[in-house]
C-alpha positions as CSV (number, residue, x, y, z in Angstrom):
1,M,87.4,101.5,152.7
2,R,86.8,103.0,149.3
3,R,89.6,100.9,147.8
4,L,88.1,97.8,149.4
5,A,84.7,98.6,147.9
6,L,86.2,99.1,144.4
7,A,88.2,95.8,144.7
8,A,85.0,94.0,145.7
9,A,83.1,95.5,142.8
10,L,85.9,94.5,140.4
11,A,86.0,91.0,141.8
12,T,82.2,90.7,141.4
13,L,82.4,92.0,137.8
14,A,85.2,89.6,136.9
15,A,83.4,86.6,138.4
16,T,80.0,87.4,136.7
17,P,79.6,87.4,132.9
18,A,78.0,90.6,131.7
19,L,75.5,90.7,128.9
20,A,76.4,92.5,125.7
21,A,73.9,95.2,125.1
22,L,73.9,95.0,121.3
23,K,72.1,91.8,120.4
24,E,72.3,89.4,117.5
25,G,70.5,90.9,114.5
26,A,71.3,94.5,115.5
27,K,73.1,96.7,113.0
28,A,76.8,97.1,114.0
29,P,77.9,100.8,113.9
30,D,80.6,101.5,111.4
31,F,83.7,103.4,112.6
32,T,87.2,104.4,111.5
33,A,89.9,104.5,114.1
34,P,93.7,104.9,114.3
35,G,95.6,101.9,115.5
36,F,98.6,99.8,115.2
37,Q,99.6,96.4,113.7
38,A,103.1,95.1,114.4
39,G,104.0,98.4,115.9
40,K,103.2,100.3,112.7
41,A,100.5,103.0,112.6
42,M,97.5,102.3,110.5
43,T,93.8,103.2,110.2
44,F,91.1,100.6,110.6
45,S,87.7,101.0,108.9
46,M,84.9,98.6,109.9
47,S,83.0,99.2,106.6
48,E,86.2,98.3,104.6
49,A,86.9,95.2,106.7
50,R,83.3,93.9,106.3
51,K,83.8,93.9,102.5
52,K,86.4,91.1,103.0
53,G,84.1,88.9,105.2
54,P,83.0,88.7,108.8
55,V,84.7,90.8,111.3
56,V,85.6,89.8,114.9
57,L,85.5,93.0,116.9
58,Y,86.7,92.5,120.4
59,F,86.8,95.3,123.0
60,F,89.3,95.0,125.8
61,P,89.8,97.3,128.8
62,A,93.5,98.2,128.5
63,A,96.7,97.3,126.8
64,E,99.4,95.8,129.0
65,T,97.1,94.4,131.7
66,A,97.0,90.7,132.6
67,G,93.6,89.7,131.1
68,C,94.1,91.8,128.0
69,N,97.6,90.4,127.4
70,L,96.2,86.9,127.7
71,E,93.2,87.6,125.4
72,A,95.5,89.2,122.7
73,R,97.8,86.2,122.8
74,L,94.9,83.8,122.5
75,F,93.6,85.7,119.4
76,A,97.1,85.8,117.9
77,E,97.6,82.1,118.4
78,S,94.2,81.4,116.6
79,I,94.5,84.0,113.9
80,D,95.2,81.4,111.1
81,Q,91.9,79.7,112.0
82,F,90.0,83.1,111.7
83,K,91.8,83.8,108.4
84,A,90.9,80.4,107.0
85,Q,87.2,81.4,107.5
86,G,87.8,84.7,105.8
87,A,87.4,86.7,109.0
88,T,89.2,89.8,110.1
89,V,90.1,90.3,113.8
90,I,90.3,93.8,115.4
91,G,90.9,94.6,119.0
92,V,89.7,98.0,120.3
93,T,90.6,99.7,123.6
94,A,90.4,103.0,125.4
95,G,92.9,102.1,128.1
96,N,96.6,102.7,128.1
97,L,96.7,104.1,124.6
98,D,100.3,105.1,125.0
99,K,101.2,101.4,125.1
100,L,99.2,100.3,122.1
101,A,102.0,100.4,119.5
102,S,104.3,98.1,121.5
103,F,101.4,96.0,122.6
104,S,100.5,95.3,118.9
105,A,104.0,94.1,118.2
106,D,104.9,92.2,121.3
107,T,105.3,88.5,120.7
108,E,103.7,87.7,124.1
109,K,100.6,89.6,123.1
110,C,99.3,90.5,119.5
111,S,102.5,89.4,117.8
112,G,101.7,91.8,115.0
113,K,99.1,89.3,113.7
114,F,96.0,91.6,113.9
115,P,95.4,95.3,114.4
116,V,94.4,97.0,117.6
117,A,92.6,100.4,117.4
118,A,92.6,103.3,119.8
119,D,89.3,104.4,121.2
120,P,90.0,107.6,123.2
121,G,87.2,108.1,125.8
122,A,85.6,104.8,124.8
123,K,83.4,106.5,122.2
124,I,83.4,103.5,119.8
125,A,82.7,101.2,122.8
126,A,79.7,103.4,123.8
127,T,78.2,102.9,120.3
128,Y,78.5,99.2,120.9
129,D,77.3,99.4,124.5
130,A,80.6,98.0,125.5
131,S,81.7,100.5,128.2
132,L,83.2,99.4,131.4
133,A,80.9,100.5,134.2
134,V,83.5,100.4,137.0
135,K,86.0,102.4,135.0
136,P,84.3,105.1,132.9
137,G,86.2,105.9,129.8
138,W,87.4,102.3,129.3
139,S,85.8,99.5,127.4
140,S,84.5,96.3,128.8
141,R,85.6,92.9,127.6
142,T,83.0,92.3,124.9
143,S,83.4,90.5,121.6
144,Y,81.2,90.7,118.5
145,V,81.1,88.9,115.2
146,V,79.8,91.2,112.5
147,A,78.6,89.8,109.1
148,P,79.6,91.5,105.9
149,T,76.1,93.0,105.8
150,G,76.8,94.8,109.1
151,E,74.5,92.5,111.1
152,I,75.8,91.4,114.5
153,I,75.7,87.6,114.4
154,H,77.2,86.9,117.8
155,A,77.8,88.9,121.0
156,Y,79.7,87.7,124.0
157,S,80.6,89.7,127.2
158,D,82.7,88.3,130.0
159,M,85.5,89.9,132.0
160,K,87.4,86.6,131.9
161,A,89.5,86.6,128.8
162,N,89.8,82.9,128.1
163,E,86.5,82.1,126.2
164,H,86.4,85.0,123.8
165,V,88.4,83.3,121.1
166,S,86.4,80.0,121.2
167,E,83.1,82.0,121.3
168,T,83.9,84.1,118.3
169,L,85.6,81.4,116.3
170,G,82.6,79.1,116.7
171,A,80.3,81.9,115.6
172,V,82.5,82.6,112.5
173,K,82.6,78.9,111.6
174,A,78.8,78.5,112.0
175,W,78.2,81.6,109.8
176,R,80.7,80.4,107.2
177,A,78.9,77.0,107.0
178,K,75.7,78.8,106.0
179,H,77.6,81.2,103.7
180,P,80.2,79.3,101.8
181,R,82.5,81.4,99.6
């Protein structure tokens, strides 16, 4: 019965878009986190990334899960479009951290094209109000676009993975149109 209730809650959550708690115009919290790109250990700094241009920060529940694998592949396939706009993409997760190095390099997922950072205990996710209610300690599927000033210019939450790339890429392009290099 308990499993059935959890499955029903997850199905409802997956079917209903959630609202990102940090709104456009809010200040994005800076953070530094260990992570991987192409299987190699690295450290990601939000403040350093913002110096280069807008940052697409996407939280995902767990490496090596179906929706997260799809979302990573979609971001990897679109990375050249983000780079053409001067944007940095970073994925952050609290789930399955032991699989993050291989996830970052896998050609069916990140393909080494952008970093993924570890968020033990979903502490970074909590500062962005992107914690997964049905699985405490994991992050929700929430994407933000952060301007170089640190202002959140777009927020999108939906447990379905397939719209996060188009949502964030559209926001980056709209921002870039107002802020040419």
